[in-house]
N, C-alpha and C positions, 0 to 999 in steps of 0.2 A: 439554449443549453449553456450552463455554466462551464467554465474551463477548469476541469477537475484533473488532478494528478494524484497518483498513488506512489508512495515510497515504502518499500519493504526493507527495513533496517536489520542488518546482521551484527552491527556494533554501534554503540554499546547496548547490549541486551543482558538480561539475567538468565542464569541457569536455575534449576529447581532448588538449589541450595542458597539462592539469593546472591551469588557471586557474579561479578561483571565478566562477561565472556564475549568472544566473537564466534558466532555460529556459522555453519557451513551452508553454502548454496545447495538447494535441492532441485532436482529436475521437475518434480511435481509442482513446486511453487512457481517455477518459470512458466510452465505450460498452463496450469489451472488459473493462476492470477491473470495471465495475459488474456485468457478467454473471458474472464469476468470483466476485465478492463474494456475489451472490445464490445462486450454485450451492453455495458452501461456508458459507452461513448467517452471513456476516459481519454484525455489527450496523450498521456504518456505514463507508463508504469516504470518507475525507477527501482532497480534492484541495487541497493546501497550496501557496499562491502569495501573495506579498506585494503584487502589483501590482493596483491597482483596475481597470485596463483589461482585464487578463486575467480578472478576476472578471466583468466585463461580457460578455466573450466566452463564458465558461462559462454564464452565465445566459441568454444568447441561444440557445445550443445546447439547454439544458434547456427553454426556453420552447416551442420547437417540439414537444418530446416531451410537453408537457402539453396539446396540442390534441387535438380529437376525431379529426382526420384521422390523427394519429400513432398514436392508440390503435387505429384501424381498420387502419392499415398494418402495425403490428407491436406488438401489445399486450404481448408478452414483453419487448421492449426498454423500453417504458414502465415496466413493473413493475421491471425491473432498475435503472433510473435512480432509483428511489425510495430507493435505499440511499446515494446520493452526496450529499456536502455540501461546501461550500467553506469553507476556513479560511485565515487570513492567515499563520499561523506554527505552529511546533511547540508553542509555549507555549499558544496559543489552542486548538489541538487537544486537548492534554492537559487543559486546563481544561474544555472541552466534555464530554470523556469523564468526568472527575471529577464534574462536575455531574450527569450522567446516572446514573452508577454509584455515586456517593457513596463513591468509592475511587480512589486514584491508579492509573493503568495501569502495568503492567510494559511497558517499551519495549524492543523487539527490533529493532535495525537490520539491514539486509541489505547485502551487497556482493558483487561478482563476484570480489573479490580475496581471497587468503589473508592472514590477519592472525594475530597472536598472540591467544590466549585467546578464540577463537571457539567457540560452542557448536554441537554437532551437531544434526541434525534430531531424533534420538531424544530428546536432552536437552530441546530446545525443546518437543517434543510432550508429554513428561511434565510439564514446567513448566506448559504451557497447561492440561492436564487436571487437574492437582493443585492449582492455585491458586484462591483465591476472588476474586482481583483480575482486572480486565479486562486484556487484552493488546493493545498497539498494535504492529503490524508496520509498520516504516517502509521504504519503497522510494524510490530516487532516480531522477530522470530524468537526461538528459545522459549523462555518464560516471560517474555514481554520486554517492552522498551525500558531502558534505564531512566531513572529519575531526571537526569540532566536533559534528556530529550523532551520530557514533559515540561520542564522549566523553560525550554526554548520555544515551545509551542505557544500560539496565541490562545488556544483552547484545548481542553481535554474532553473527549467525547465519553458519554456514559457507556458502560459495557453492554454488550449484547447479553440480555438476560432472558431466561425462560423460567418455567415454574419448577423445574428440577433443581436440586441443590448442586448437581455436577455442573461445573463451568470451566471447561478446558477444551474449547474448539480448536481445530487446526487453524492456522492463520489463513489458509485458503478458504475455509468455510466462513470464517469471521469476515473476511473481505467481501465475499459474495453477499452476505447478509447486510453488512453496513452499506454496500452500494445499493442494494435493493431498497433499504429503508430511506436512504438519502436521495436517491435519484429516480425511483419508480413512482409512477403516477398512482399506483394502487395502495401504497403504504401510508397509513396515517396512525399516529399513536392514539390510544384510547385514553 
């Protein structure tokens, strides 16, 4: 199994007006993405946010899930949250992965928009399974990752597409779909 990491970036991201913003942490993202990460054997899910107050909110949410009552209430959720870690920036995230893996990660950013030079899911899957390097998959909150993040990535993945014209999945849903397409034995592009 490849060494896969997920990064959920809250800055810099865009709002619906195309302005650069810092988005807020959401409880649903913490729980649902952690569950997807555990399901697909991701080594670590980094919640990336530069704001110290948001880190405090994150830690308060996790502190409840470290209690005995939480373990009694939902031991599977407690287990899933063991994969999440807070990071202040993409640079800090890359450095943590590099320290753990003793190798720079390949960075693959994601977007819901079509761009030039995007890689297919098949190409990304082959890359993930053929490399000795860890792979960091970056996802954006708000209305997507800022252009500067895509410029720092080694690759930009094709968007999740369906036959409908509507294309605005929650990041939680997009991550689950991307993980399935990249890491499931069942998925093959046609």
